[in-house]
N, C-alpha and C positions, 0 to 999 in steps of 0.2 A: 554736237552739243549733247545729244542723247548718250553717246558713247562715254563722254567725260562724266556725265552724271552716274552712269552705271559703274564706272571705275571707282569714283569717289564713294558710292554706296557700298561697293564690294570691299573697299579698304576699311570703311567704317565698321562693316560687319566683321571683318577679320580682326580689327582692333578689339571690338567688344568680345569676340570669341576668345581671344588671347587673355583678356582681362578676366573673363569668366573662369577660364581654366586656371589662371593664376590664383584667383580667390578660392576656387574649389580645392586645389592642391594645398594651398596654405592652410585652409580651414581643416582639411583632413590631417595634416601634420600637427596642427595645434591640438586638435581633439585627441590625437594619438599620444602626444607627449606632454602637453602643458596644461590642459584643461583640468578642472576638478575631477571630472569623470573619465579622464584619459585611460586608454587601454593599457599603456605601459605602467601607469600608476597603480591600476587595479592588479596588474600582474605582479608588481613589486610587493603589494600588500598581501596577495595570495601566497607568494613565495615566503614571506615572513611568517604567515600563519602556518604554512606547511612545514616550516623548519624551526618551530619554537624550541624543540629539544636541542637542535644543532646550535642555535644561538644562545642556549642556556638561559632562556627567559622564563621567569616565574610570573605569569600573569596574575595569579591569585594574590601575590604580595601587594599589588596596587589596591586591591579591595580590602585586604586585611589592615592596611595602614589608614589612618584617618587624614586623608588629603583634603585640603580646603580648595574649592574651585575659585579661581580668580579670573577676572576679565580685564581687557584693555581695548581701547579703540585705536586702530592703526591710523597713520597719517592720511590714508585715503578712505577712512570711514568704515573699516571692517571691524566687527566684533570678534576678538580673538580670545581663546581660552587657555588657561594654564592651571596646573595642579601643584599646590604648595603643601609641603610637609615641614612643620616646625620640629626642630631637634633640640629640645630643652631650652636653655638660655643662650645657645650658640650665637655668635656674631658673624659666623661664616656661612655664606650661601652660594650655591652653585645653580646656574641656569643651564638646563639640559635641553638641547635642540635635536630633535630626531631627524631621520633621513627621508628621502623622496619616497612617497607612497607608504610610509610607515605611520606609526602612532607614537604617542609619548611613552607608551608602555614598552616599546622596544629598547628604551634606555635603561631598562631594569638593572643590568650588570653595573652600569656606571653610577646609577642612582644609589645602589646598595654600597658601592665602593666609597662614595662621598659621604653617605649617611653614617657608615662605620667610622669615618674620620671626623664625625661631629658636625657635619654640614646640614644646614637647612636646604631643602630641595625645592626648586621650581622647574617642573617639567612642562614645557609649553607645547601647544598644538599649533603647528605652522599653518599659515593661511592656506586655504584650499584643502585642508586635512582635518579629519575628525569633526568636532563641533565648530571649529573656527570657520568664519565666513571667508568668501573669496572664490571666484570662479576660475582663477588661474593660479597655478603653482608658482611660488616666488623664486624657486631655484637658488635660494640663498641671497640673491641680490635684493629682492624686496624684503626678505626676512631680516636682513641686517638692520633695517630701520625699526622693525618690530621688536628686535632685541633691545634697542635703545629705549623703547616704550616700556618694556618689561623691567628694565633696570630702574626706570623712573618710578614704577609701581612699588618695587621693593624699597627704594629709598624713601618713599613717602611713608611706608610702614615703619621703617627704622633707619634713621639717618646714620647710625653708627655701625652698620654692617660692612663686611668686606666681601666682595663678589668675585667668583671665578666663572668664566664662560666655558662650556663644554658642548661640542657638537659632533655628531656622527654623520658621515657621508655628506649629503646636502646640508645637514645641520653644521657640519664642520666647515663647509664653504661659507655658510652664513656667518659663523664666528670669525673666520678670516676676514670677510668683507666688512664686518662690524668694527673690526679693530682700526679700520681706516677712518672711522668717524670720530667725532669728539666725544670721548667717554668721561664719565665722572671719575674723580681721583680714587674712589674706593673700589674700582674694578682693578684687581691686582694682577691677574694673569689669565691665560686661556689655554685650552687644549683642543686641538682639532684632529679628529680621527678619520682617516681615509677621505679627505676632502678633494674635490676637483678644483683646478686652478682658474678655470674660465668656462662660462656657460656654453659659449659657441664651440670651444674645443671639446668639451665633454659630449655635447650632442653629436658633433662630427665623429668622435671616436665611437660612440654607441651605434650611430647610423652605419658606419663602415664595418663594424665588427660583430654587431648583435642583431642586425636586421637585414631584410632583403631590399630595402630602399636605399641603395648606395648612390654616391655621386655628389660632387661638390656643388653642382648646379642645383640639385634638390635642396641641399642644406642651405645654400644662399637664398633660395626662394623662400624656404621656411623662415629663415632669420629676417628677411626683408618683410615678409607678411606680418610677423609678430611685431616688428619695429613700427610698421605703419598703422596697424590696426589696434595694437595693445600698448603702444608707446614703451616697448621693452626692447632695449638694445642688448642683444646677447653678447656681442663682442666687448661692450663697455662693462659688462658684468664680470669683473675681473678681480680675483682675490690677490693676485700678485701686486697690482697697482695699489690696492688698499693696504696691503701689509707694509708697503714702502712708507706709508704714512703712520704706521702703528708706533706706539711708544711703550707698550707693556710687553712682558715676556710671553712667549707662546711655545707650547710643546706640540710637535707634529708626530702623528702616529700613522703608520700605513702598513698594510700587509705586503709581504714580499711577493706573493703570487696573485695580487689583485689584477683581475682581467676585466673589471668593469670600470673602475677608475684607475688608469694605469699608474703604477708606482712612480714613474718619472715625474708625475705632477707634484708629488710631495717635495721633490728636490727643487723644483721651480718656485714653489711657495716658500720654502724655508730659506732659500737664497735671497729672498727679498727682505729678510730680517737679519740684523747684525748678529754675529756669532755669540756675543755675550748675552743676548736676549732670546736665543732660540735653543731648542733641543729637538733632536730627531730620533725616533725609535722605529726601526723597521722590524716588524714581527716576522720571524723566520717561518716560512711555509704557510703563512696565513693568506686566505682569500679576502674578498671584499667584506668589510665590516666583521671580520672574523679574528682580528688581532687578539681581542680579549678571550673568546672561547678557545682559541688555539693554544694559548699559554697564559692562563690567568695569573699564575704566580709572578712571572716576569713582568706582565702588564701592570699589575698592582704595585710591584716593586719600583718600576720606572716612574709611574705616576706619583707614587708616594715621595720619591726622591725629588721630583720636580716641584711638587707643592711645598715640601718642607724647605726647599731652597728659598722660598718667598714667604716663609712663616705662615703657610696656609694649610 
């Protein structure tokens, strides 16, 4: 009887030990990749700051223009911030969504492109970034619903506007995912630049190619931990499935030499949309988020042609 008790106690200790290790590894992965203060997010932000000239970003422009600060409350109670710039009496507005670890200011090139075309601008700060609240990065999936809230804010200001959605990297994924939701009729079209197609696949790719923590077991442990503790299902966070429900035209842009979000992802995303409602531009020689800086003239020409097609 004593031996049985020892065996049961030993098994219990072993189970608790395994659970403790599971929680520890899961929390480490979360803190590394998805928390507000994640190591990878900080590294991405530092890379952006160190390469301002490479990305052709003019930070002073944001201070020179008179942006109005707007706020919205997300469906889960977070206060989110956006920066709005009116362009005369224009009825056209673009919502600009930045990338993972970035800031709204990283969308400078695209903001200027749209502003020159007569658009009002709304550059949002994604949850877990900048001044916006949130202890977890939305990875586009949670941000898709935040985009709907921003659309509502704009429509309350002016019900006669026409809206274009634009997203870069994670912001591009957010735009793709938002198109699967019920959008107001005044959202005319969208542009997604270097988006990933699925959160689980993107993390798996980065884990296997850009880190020392490789292995499907570790990835599944991370995904399982986030699903159980944060109610976030990485595999369900899928732009392809969302785009199959989309009803508005979308332009996909991707760098030919993107090694962070593999170029093959843009083809999986675009194939979810009927040919008559999609356009794909692969920027020759461009790395991740470098399609515009690599060839500004062609980029602007292709975007201009797409927008003109829909009278935007």
